[in-house]
Each structure stands twice: as C-alpha cells, then as structure tokens.
N, C-alpha and C positions, 0 to 999 in steps of 0.2 A: 445640088446647085451647080454651076457652071462658075470655075473659078476666076476672080477676076484677076486682071494681068498685074500681074506684080511690077513696081518701079526698080530701077537699078539697086539702089540699097538694099531693099528687103532680098534681091536675088543673089548678092554677093554676101550680104549678112547667113544667110541659111546655109549658104556654102561653107562658110567657115563653121558655122554651128554644129552642122553634121558632123564635119569634119573632126569635130571634139567628142560625138557622142561615143560611148565605149561600147564595143560589139557585144556584150551581154552585162546584165545587172548580177550582183550577188543577192544568193535568195537570203531571205530572212525566213524564221521560223512562223511565224503568223500567218503566211499564204493559206489559198484556201486548200491546195493539192499539191501534192511533190510533182517533178518534173516526171512528162513520160517519157522522155526520150527524143531525139529528131526527129521529124517527118520529113520523108522524100517525096518529091513530086516530080512527075515524069512529063517532059517537054520534047518534044519530037523525036519520041523513042528512047531519050537519054534521062537516066535517073538524077534528079538535082537535089541535094540536101536541102534544107530549109536554112542551115547556115549560109550555105552558098546563096541561096536567093536574098536573104539581109545582106550579105556583103555586096552584091550585084545593084540592088536597090540604093544602097549607100553610096556607092559609086555613084549612081545615075542622078542624084541629090547632089553629091561635091561637082558632079559636071553640068548642074542646072538643067538635067533632063526631068523636072518635076512632073508632067504628067506620063512620062513612060513608069515614073518611080509609083506615082500614086495609082496607076492601073495595075503595076502588080501588087502593090500592098492590099487593095480591096479582096482580089480572090484568098490571098495568102491569111488574112485576118478571118477568113469564114470557115477555114479548116480548123476541127474541133481537136485534131491530132498536134496541133502545136503545143509546146509545153510552156509554162507560163513564165518561164523566162523570157521565150522568144517572144511570146505574145506581147508582154512588156515593151520588149525593143522594138518589134512593130509599130505598137503604138505609138510609142515616142517619136520615131521616123516621121510618122502619120500627123501628129500633132504639129511638128516641126514645121514639117512643109505646107499645113494648113495655114498655121501663123503666119508664112512666108507670104501667101495669097493672101493673107487678109481675112481669110474664113475663121475670125475669132470663135464664132458660135460652135462650128464643128469641132475646132481645138478645142475648145470647154468640154465637149462631151469626151474628148481622149482623154483631158485630164482626169475626168472624173472614172473612166475606165481604168486608168494607169494608179490612183490614187487607191480605187477598191481593193486592187492586188497588192500596192506597194504604198502605204502610207506615209513612209519617209522620203518617197520621192520629191524632186523639187527641180524644177530646170534651171540652168546656168541663166543669173540675172544678165550678166554682162553681156550674154548673146541672143536675150530674150525679147522681142518687142515689148516696148512697155503696157500694150493695150493685152498682149498676150498675158503678160506676167499677171496684171491686173485681175484678168478670168480666171487665172489658176488659183490666187488668193483666194478669191469669193468661192470658187469649187471646193478649196481645201477647207475653209474656215466653215462649211455647208457640212464637212462628210468628217473633219478629224478632228481629235481633242487630243491634249498632250497629258500624259503623266509621268510625274518623276517620283521612281521609289528609291525609297530611303531603308534599306535592309539593315538587321542587326540579328545576327554579325554580319560583317560588309561582305564575307564570302561565301553567303546564301547563293543557291541557284534559283534563280524566277523561271516560272514557266507561265506562258500566257497563251491560252486556250490550246493546252498540252504542248506549244512548242518552247523548247529553251530559247532564254534571252540573256545573251553575256553583255551586251551594251545596257547596263542600268546606269551609270554614271549620270548622262543626260536625259532630259525628258522623251519618253517615248512616244511617238505619234500612234495614236491607236483610233481605228475606224469607231466612229461614235457607235454605241449600243452598249450592249452587256457582254464581258469577258469574265472568265474564270481565270482567277487568280491564284496561283499556287506556288510556294516557297518551301524550299526543305532544306537539309543542312545535315550531314550526319553528326550523331548526338545532341540532336535536338529533335523536339516534335513537330511534324510537319504543318502548315498552315494551307489552308483554302479557303475561298470566298470568292463569290460574284462582284465584279465591282461596274459599275455604271458611268460609262466616258461620254461625256456631253460634246457635242460636236464647237468647234471654235472656241473652247475654254481649256485652261490647264488647273490640274490639281495635284497635290503634293500626297503621297499613301505612303506611310512609315509603318513597318511589318517587323516586329520584335518576335523571334522566336523562342520558345523558352525551352531551358537545356534540359536534356536529360540522360547526358553523361556529363564527365570531366577529365581533363588530362592531368595525366601524373607523372612525376618526375622521380626517377626510383634510382639510389645511386649504390654502389658498390666498393668495397674493399677485397679484393685486389679486381682488376678488371677481367674483362672475358668469363661474366659469369650469367649464367643461366637464368632467365627469370620466367618463372610459370605462374601464370593467371589462371585462379581457380581450376587447378592442375593441367592445365593447358601451357603447353613452351609458346611464350609470344615475343621472346626474342635474347640478345646478351648485350651486356652493358659495354660500352666501349667508351674510352679518353673522347675527351670535348674536343674537336678540332680548333675552336678558335676561341678558345679559354683567355680570359682577360685578365684573371687575379693573380694571385701571388700562390707561388707553390707551383705543386704537381696538377695539371688538370684532372677532374675528377672523371670516374667512368660511369657512365650512366646511361639510361634506355628511358626513353620517352614514349608512354602509351598513350595514344590519343583516344578520346571518346570512351573511357570507360565508362559503361554504365552505371549509374546510382545505386548505392547499396551496399550491403557487407559483401567485401572480397577477401581473396588470400592470396596475397601475393610470395611466395616461394623464390628464394635464391641458392642456386647449387652448382657447386663446381667440382671437379677431380680433386680429391685429396684436403678438400677444405669440408666443415661441419656445415650443413644445410642451416638457414635460417628462413626464419617466414614474417611474414607481417599482418596481422588483420586486423582491419579499419572498415566502419562504415562510411562511405566516400559519398559526401552529400555538395550542394552547388551553392553561394552568395548570387542572389541576382544581380548584386551591387560589386561583387567582385568574382569576374571568370577566370583570374588569373589559375594557372595548373598548380596544383597542389603538389609541393615538392616533399619528400620523407627524408630523414635523418639518412647519412651513409651505415649502411649496412657494411659488417665488419667480417668477415667470414674465416675461424681460426681455421688453422692446421689439424688434417684429421688422418689418422694412420692406424695400421693394424700390424701387430709384431709377428713376424711370420718365423719359426724355428724349422729349418731344414735338418731332415735326420736321414741318413742312408744316401748313397748315391758316390760312386768314384770322386777323388781330388781332381779339381780342373772341371769339374761338370758347372754350367751356366743356368744358373735360374733365372729363368723369365718370368716377367709379368705383364700379360697383354702385350706380348712381342719383345718387349724391351728388355734387356739384361740388367739385372739390379744388385747382383753377387755374384761369386765362384767360390765354388764351396774349395776346400772348408771354410765354413762361416757360422756363427755363433747364432745370429739373427739379423734377418732383415725386416725395412718397412716398405707397407703397401698400401694404397690406397683402399677404403672399403669400398663395397660393392660387388655386381660381379665380375668376378676375373679370371682371365685364363693363366692358368700357373702351368709354366713349362720347366722341364729339366732337360738339358742340352749336353751331351757330351760328343766331342770328337765329331762336331758337325751330324750327330745322330740325335733324334730325338729318344730320350730314356723314358717320360713320364709326363702326362699331361693329365690336367681336370681341370673344368670349371666348376669355381668355389665362390659362394657366398662369404665375404669379409665383413666382417660388423666392428663399428669401430670400439677400441678400448678391450676386445677380446682375442687375447692371442691364439694363434693359430699354427701347430706343429704339423709340419709339412713330410710324412713320410715315401721319400722320393724310392722307388722301388723301378727299376727298369723293366717294361715288359714289351710285347710285341706291336709293331706300328700295322693298322689297319688302313687300308684303302678302300673307300666305297665307291662303287664304279653303278653310276645309273640310279642312287639313292642319295638323299640329302640329310638323311639322319639313320640311326640305327632302327629298324624294325622294334616293334613293340616286342616282336615274341622273342627277339634275341638281345634284349636290354641286358641280359645277363653276361652278356661279351664285355660292356663297358668297365667292368672291374677287371676285367684280364687284358686288355688290349687300350692302344692310345688312337684314337681316331685319328689318321695323318693328315689326311686331306679327301676332297670329293672330285671323282671323274664324272663330267658329263659322257651321256653313251647314245648313241643312236637308239630310236623306239624300238627298232627292228632285230637288234643286235643279238644274235646266239649266243649266250655264255655257255652252253654248254658243248662247246667245241674248243679244244686247246687254241686253234688258228685265233678265233676272236679276241683271246686274253695276248697272244702273241701280238697283235697290231695295236696293242695298247701303250701310252709311254709311263712305263712304273719305274721310279726312283729307285735307287739303291736304298735309300730306306724302308722299304716295302719289305714287309716280312710276309703279310695276307692280303689278300684283294677279297672282297664280297661283292656279289652281284645275285640281283634277281632274276629268278630264269622267267619265260615270256609270258607266261600266266599267272606268274604272282604281279608282274607289271601291268597286268588288264585287269587285277583285283579279283582272279577266281582262285588263286591257289596260295600257299604260303611255304614257300621252299625256296632256297639260295643255292646259289653255288659259290664255294671257296677255291680260289685258285692259290697255291703256294709256289712263289717265285723262285725259293730255294729248292724245292724237290722239282719244281716244274710239274707240279701234279694238281690234278683236278678234280674235286669229289663235291658231290650234293650235301648242303650242312644239315640234313633234314637229321632227327634222330641226336644230337650231339648237344649235351646239357653243362659241359665241363670244359673248360679251356685252361686250367691252371698250372701253374710251371713244374714241370716234374722234377723230380728229386733227382739231382746229379751227386750228390756225396753222402755215403752211409756211414754209420759207428759202426766199428768195429773192436772187440776185445782182446785179441792180442793172445788168443790160446786156440789150441785144438782138443776137444773132449771125445774120451772114450767111455761108452757105457758099460761097466765091466760085470752088470748083473746086480751091482748092491753101490754104493758111492761112486758118483762121476769122478772120474779121473784126468787129469790134465797130462795130454801127452804130447802137446808141444807148445812153447813159449814164442812168438815173433820177437816178444823183447823182454827186458828183463824186467821184473816188477814185485810184487808182494808174495806172488805165488812162485812154487816149485814145480819142476817137473816131475809127477808123481804124484801130486796132492790130491787128494781125495774132498769135493765139494760137497758140505753138510747142507747147509743154507745159503738163501740169496734172497736180499733186501727181507731179512726176519721170518722167511717161510721155508720151510723143508723141501728140499727137491731131490727125484728118485731117478729121474731119467733126463735125458737130453732135451723133449719137447718142452717139461717142464722150466727147464733153466733158459731153455730161448724165448719161452713166453715174457718171462720176468725180465730178461735182459730187455729184449722190445721196448717192454714199457719203462724199461731206464735209458732208454736213449735221448730222450729231452734232458735228462738231469746231466747224463755225460759219466755219471761213475753209478755203483751199486756195492753195498756192503754184504761181502762174504765171509762164511767159517767156514775151516776146513781141516781136514788134518794133515800135518807136513808127513813126507814119507817116512820120517823118524817115528810116527805115533802122536807127536805132540800135537794140542790142538792149537789153531791159531784162528785171527781176524783181521779183518781189515776191508779198506776199499780199493775197490777195480777200477778204474778211470777207462774211459773209451776213447778212440780216436778216430776222428773223422777221416774219412778217405774216400776215393771216385766211387762212384757206382756206375759199372757198364752193363747197357742190357740191352741184350741181342732178342728183339720181339718179334723181328720177322716184320713183311710189310702188313699195315694195320690201318690202310685206307687213310679218312680224314682226321685220326688222331695222329696220325705222322706230320699233318702239315701241322699243327697244333706244336709236337715235340721240335721240330725243324725251327720253327721259328723261335721259340724260348731258347733254343740251344745256339743260334746267331745273337739274343741279346746278352746272354750269358758270358759267350765269347768276346764281346765287344766291349763290356762295360762292367763285368765283376772277375777281377784278376784272378781270385781263388777258385771260382768255378770254372773259368776258361779253359783249361785241360779237360776236365771231366766232360765238358758241354760239348768241346770240339769231338771228343772220340765217340760220342754218345752219337754225333751229326755223323761222323763218318760209317758207323755202323748201320746207320739210316739210309746214306747212299747207297751203300753195298746191300740194302737189303730191296733197293729201288731199281739193283742192277746199273746204278751210275758208278762205275768201279773209278773212273779217271778221278770225277770229284771225291770220292773216298780216299782215294790215294793221296790226292794234293792235301785232303783234310789231315790225314794221319801225318802228312810231315809236319803239319804246324803244332803238334802235339808234343810236348816236351815233359818228358817226367826223365828223373835220375835213374839209373839203375839202384834197386831195392828189391827188398822180399815184398809180394805185395804188388799192387799196381805200380808198374814202372816200365823203364827204358826197354825191359824184354817184352813185354805187353804189346808194345806200341810193333815193335819189330817182329812179333808174331801176326798182327793183323796186316802189316805193310807186305808183308811175305803173303798173304791169304790173298790180297788184291791183285797184286802183280801176278800169281797164277792165274787168276780170274782174267787178268788181261793178256794174259800169255807171254809174260816177260819172265821168262823161267829162271836166267841166269841171276836177274835181280833177284825174285822171289827167293833163291837159294842160299842167296847171302845174307837176304834178313832172318830166313827163318833158320840158318844156322847160328846168327847171334841169340834168336830166340831159345834155341835147343839148349843152350847154355847157361840161360839167366834162371834167377831165383823169383822171377817175376810170376803174377798171377792174374788170372781172367777175372771178370765181374767185378769182386771186391778184391781187400785186401785180404780177406780170409778164403777167395776163391779159390777155385782148382789152379794149379801151376799150369803155366801155358809151355814148358820143355816138351814134356810127353806128346801133345797135340804137335808141337813144331816138327817132332822128329818123324812121327807116322806121315806129315805131308813131306817130308824129307824122303822117306821112303818111295813115297807114291811118286816122287817126281825123279826115283832112281839114283839116290842119292845117299851114301852110308850115314847114320845119324851120327 
C-alpha cells in the first residue's frame, strides 16, 4: 500500500526515535540460529557491507528521507545471508518507519517478526506513537509468555532449548509453546523437563537440584600440608586470609563438591608423620553447609643417621641441603626417598638415594669413590647397574643424537667439570637400540675405551702389609736373613711353625702370611741362633704398594679415577695413590704429567718405600723427557738411598739408579 503522508509531528518524532536506535542488538541464547557473519552487497561495482547499508538507512531516516530508506530496506530484508542480529535491526528500522507513516498494520507484522526472533524486545514507549505501542502489546500478548525461574541452589546454570541463560532473576519472555528446560550445577544431579508456555501469561517455576556431593573444609597444623583425596593430590592447606577469630588463623583447604560416599583424606608434609581421615560423606537436604573436620595435627618425624668414614670437614647433605659437618655423631633427616651426599673441598665424595623409614636408625658408610658423568643417557643402563656400587653419578649431559663418541675430539668438545673422573656415553648403534656397548672416557688419562667386557670397577689396593724380614731357604728350617726393624726375632733364627702349622719352605710361609694380613699379626715358633726355642707374635706393618702394570686399557681408566679420589680425600692413602697415578701417566707416555705427579709425593727417607723411591722415578721421567742434567741429580739421590720399589720389602732402587747413571755416562 502507498504510505500515507505523515504530519510534521510524526516526521520529527521518527527522526528523534531513529537516532536513539542502537546499531546492533545483543544476541540472546534462545534465538533460532547463530549469526552467519556480515553480508556484502555490490552497488555500482563497489562492495558495500550490510553494516554500511544499515548505517546509511539510519542516516536517511534521521534526515527524513523515508521513501529512500524504505526502498533500501525492502530488498535488504529479502536477502537470506543476513545474520539474525542484522535482520532484527532492519526489521526495527522498518517498523519505526511504518509507524511514523501510520501504517500500523504493516508495523504490527514487523513486531511479530521481531518478537519471534527476540522475545524480550520492546520499543521505547516515550518515542513510540500510542497506536503503534497498542499494536505491539497485542502482538506480544499473542506470542509471548513470561516465566520466572527460582533455582536452588541459586548459582545453578539454566539452559532453555540448549542455550544458556544468565538473566534468571527477572521473568524471562519466551515464545508460546513447548520448551526444553535443563538445570545443572557441579555436585548435583542434573534436571531436565519440557515446559509449556502460554501466550500472555506469566508463571513461576521452582527447580531444586538434588545434591550428589558436598563441600568439605579440612584444617591442619602446621600449614602447607599436602592433602590427598583417595590417593590423588588435591591441594595444600594455607592460612585463612580474612580470619576474624581469636589467635592465629587456621590453615585450611576447602574442597568443593566432593562426591558422597566413603573417602580417605590423607595429610602429608616433609618431616611430619602422615595422618588420614576415613569418613563416609553424606548430605542433609535441610542443611547443605560444608562439612568441617577437626584440625589434623602432624607430629614431627625423623630418622637418625650415623655417618661413618669420610675425612674431617666433609659436609653431609640431604636433598642438597647441608645438615652437618664431619666429624659428627649423628644427624636427623626426614623419612622418605632422600638423596644423601658427602662433599669434601667442593668435591662429591659419595652419593646415594636411600629410603629412610621413620624410627629406623641408619648408618651411612661414607666411602669416597669416582664421579661418573652420563652423556646422552638419563640413567645407568641395566647392563651397567653393577657400576652403581663403585661410582657416583655426578650429573647428566645431553648430547646430539648424531654425536660420535668413538672419537676423542667429540669428548674434547664437552664441558666436563673438575670433579669428573669418568664419563660414559652410548655408541651410535646403542642409541638406536641395536647394540649394547658404551664408550668410557677418562679425563684424567685423556683416554677412550670401549666398556664391553668389564665387570669390576672396585678400588685398587694402594697399601699392603709387610712383615719386616727377609728369609732364606737353607734346605731345612727357614732362616731370617735380614730384619728391617727390631722385633721378637733375631737374624739367624730358624722358623719352625706359623699360625700353628709347620712350614718347610718360603712358599708355605708366604701363603700363611697372606692369610694373616687382615689380622695384622701371626703367631710363630722358632729357634734362636743359640739353639733355644722361642715363640711370639709378629706384627705386620702397612706400607705403600707401587704397581707398574704397563698400559692395560680400560682398567687404567678406573685405576686412575680411584687414584684421584684417594689423593684428594684420604690423607693416609694419598702418597701411594699419587705414586700409582704417576706410574699410570708414565705407562701412557704422559711423562710431563707423571713428573708433576711424582713431585706431589712426599715420603721421608727410610728403608722401604721412601724419598729415594721418588727420586728414582723422578730421574726416570726426566730422562724420558730428555732433561738429563736434572735426571742425573735425581738418580744420584736414589743411588745412595735405602729406599725400595714396589713395597717396603721390594727390591732396592739404588742398583737400578746406578745402572741408569751409567747409561747417562755418569760414574755411579
């Protein structure tokens, strides 16, 4: 129909009204479909968005260009690509324009289309002609009913026809008909039913959810206690920030919506005895307050550690924290899995992960051992677990997957700290899971060996027992030919029995002496030089044991590592360990390192292993380095000494020193 020419009042009114219409409407959950996005229109070869078209129509209405606005609205509303919000906005603009023209019948149809898409919409009464408002109310009462939802609990979530609604405090306008109502909340059984809404009527719907869980409040003393629910960590207790009571605020943890039924609440904290609550949780429909448990108090818990061994000044650490400095009788540690370490002069001497049990004392035997770095491995391979008793795993170094550890140049590129005595890496095939061999690098010897075939890495013997005599087999009883120190025997005595057993030759006696080394003494019977019988106990003495074994491959790597450990942490073994390390350097052609190491060995002049022994080996290394003048000086000192090689009962070094002097063209 042709629009009726409006009077001035409606024209001015519609201009003001249009100016107050927002460009878009908030989307409500119960609409038919989601927005499809802005639709574009091509005008005169130029693409114009729907938003731009709506803004242009609004400007036409404000400027009272109604025919132009209506002409633009009609084709726009026929487009199926309009989003729901865009279509509602266009319908609102058209209804306002039709009302301004007095075409209330057409405006009424627009109202119906708007309400079907947005039941809560209503025109502004102050800007809407009375007749138009009456028409709107008639349409609304024919299409819309109102429902006020009362939810228990009040914070439950309401869905209407699958769309969540948050505005549940006021009556909700809904299109007349059947709607699916669903209410849910954590800790409650869900509720769902069909709701019939009548047009023009208002109803109240009360929905009470049935709880299937309950909130609990757990308190502890002290604070920061782990809380485990049925074997699962659910949080830690903390002080209540807004505590208004008397005294110190309690430490608590609030667990919401714990399912009904029997549960186990466990309380755990380092150095505290664990506690638990086993309770059947239920709910009173008349009292849904949280269930509060009495404060759980965790008593202190510890294990008594008694360290044995280790040099004075050693730090005992538990989980990286220093707990004592040796010597100490005992220390307390918390139960559980603990990393125990002994550190001396910034060097890790001993490390082990132990399971400590409350109330069960534990003796910690600190025995220094080499430090092993794992390269490209996160743990010792199963085939090498026997190494765990002989080394400390110092740290783990990541490695490139294509690194080839069969070359020393690869190892030289790694950053290994001063504490590293050995380093282990898999070969390329092992990393691919097709072999089981590894490379062992010795930073001490700068050597690289395959670890295949080695099954023992225990500490070598640096000192051995000697009995202070030299025996000669005279074809009858054994005769004492020489004594290194005064004792119960005399030179010329004939040995008859040892450890209660008759002996007739040196081999038999040596076997019995070896058996008695650990005892440190042996019972003897003998004839004195004057023919009188005598008996007594001969004590053994411990002295250095120098072993020239030559180059022995991977065994040398372990021997060198142990030598470094003994030299740095065991004062009584240090000279012998350094001497053996120097011999290893010499066997590997590292004569400069051997020379430096021998100069660190400090033995007094004595019969046995002593200063003359050091002088002889210094001369030998200097000779190998071509430093003959210095070698001659050292060998001359050895040539006039009473010192020996190997052990205190070993061969004298003087003859060997004189031979080397002769080789150097010097008179002995």
